N, C-alpha and C positions, 0 to 999 in steps of 0.2 A: 504494500500500500504506500502511495506517495503522500507525504505530509508536507506541510509548510516548512517544517524543520529540515526535511531531506532536500527540498527544493532550494532552500537557502544555502545549505551546505554544498550542494552541487554548484550553485551559482558562485559561491565564494571560491570553490576550487577552480572554476573557470577563470575568475578574475586573477587568481594567483598564477595560473598557467599563462595568462595573457601578459603578465608582468615579466615572464621568462623569455618572451619572444626575442630573437636576435635583432640587433639594430642594423638597419640598412646602411651600407657604406656610401658616403657621399664625398664630394670634393669641397667641403666647407671648412677644412682645417682641423677636423676632429679625429681623422684617421691617418695612420702612417702611410708612407709612400707605397710600400708593397701591397697594402690593402687597396689603396686607390688604383694602382695598376691592375689589380685583380678584377675590378669592375669594368675595365675598359677592354672589350674584346679585340679592338684593333691594335693593341700593343701586347697581346698575350705572348707572342714569341719572344719579345724583349724581356718580359717578366720571367719566362722560362729560362732564358739565357742567364739572367741575373741569378736565378736560383741554382742553375747548374754550375756557375762560376763561384758560388758561395758568397756572392755580394748581397744576397737577401738579408743575411745577418747584419751586415754593415748598415743597410738601409732600414732595418728594423730598430736601429739604435736611436739615440736622442737627436743626433744630427746637430744642426740642420744641414740638409743637402739640397742641391738643385739637380734634378735629373732631366736630361734631354732624351726623351723616350721616342725612338723611331717606331713608326707604324709597322705592322706585319708586312705590308707591301714593300716598305723601304728595306727591311731586313732580308726579305726574299730576293731582292735585287742586288744585295751587297755582295762583295767578293767573299769567297769562302774564308779568308783570313779574318774577316770581320764577324761572320756568322759563327765561326768555330774558334775564335781567338781567345776565349776565356776572359778571366778577370783583367789582365793587362789592357786588352783592347776595349773592354766595356768601361774601364775607368776613364776613357776618352769622353764619356757621356755623363760623368758625374762630377759635380763641383761641391766644395764645402760652402755652406752658407745658404740662406733662404733668399734667393734672388728672383724677384719679379722682373718683368721687362723694364720697368722704370728704374730699378736698381742696376740692371745691366747697362742701360743707357747712361746712368750717372757715373759708371766706371769707364767711361769713354768707349762703351760698347764691347768691353773685354771681360772674359771670365777665364780664370785659371782652373783647369780640370784636375782631378786627382792624379791623372797620368803625367801631368806636367805640361801638356799642350795648352794653348789658349783657344778659346772660341771667340770670334769677333762678329759683330753685326756689320755686314758689308752691303746692305741695301734692303730692298723690299719696302713695305709700308709700315706705318706705326703699329697697325693692328696685326700684321703678319711679316715681321722682319726676316730677312735672309741672313743666315749665319754661315760661317766657314771656319774650319780648323786652321790653326796657325802654329807652327813650331816656334819655340822661343827664339826671338831675335830675327824672325823671318816675316815675309809678307804672307797674307792669306793665300792658300793654295789648296788644291784638291777639291773634293766634292763639297757642294754647299747644300744647305737645307733651309726650308721655310718653317718657322714656328707656326703650326696650323691651329693649335689649341694652347694658348698661353696661360700661365699663372694658375694652374690647378693647385689649390691649397691643400696641404697635408699637415698633420700634427708635427712632423719632423722635417718639413721642407716644402719644396715646390716641384711640380712636374711641368715641363714644357714639352708638348708633343710635337715631333718634327716629321717631315715627309721624306727624309733621306738620311742615310748614315753619314757621319762626319769622319773622314779619313784624311789626315794631313798628307800632302804629297811630299 
């Protein structure tokens, strides 16, 4: 027999279970870089490469970091050395610091990556700047990329989604 007490108990249980629901990952600055990359299907290959190279642990840390995340199409078109290069090559796409586009522009359009190379803004528009890799003391060379989705906020940094991989010549 169903009584008011059993209905109330069942309702209370449902309310308790509703409070246990997992939170949806968003790009509002509350979630770490690896979690934010996990909700974007168009950069899933890059996320897998970071995990394979062991850089997921670095990017799960406090940071802050700025990650230039190439799309799946960009990685598929990259030379094998980039796709299979592991941590040393992937460090070309990670910088220390929480750098939004405005911050990059304030640094004269330059960002020093963990690998030691620089990335510089070399053109494009304010909303979609074109960037290129630069070896220290040299001019921009090699492949360039456009930042197609800028300033994705993470709890431990920023993600800038790019349409090509950056390999200094």
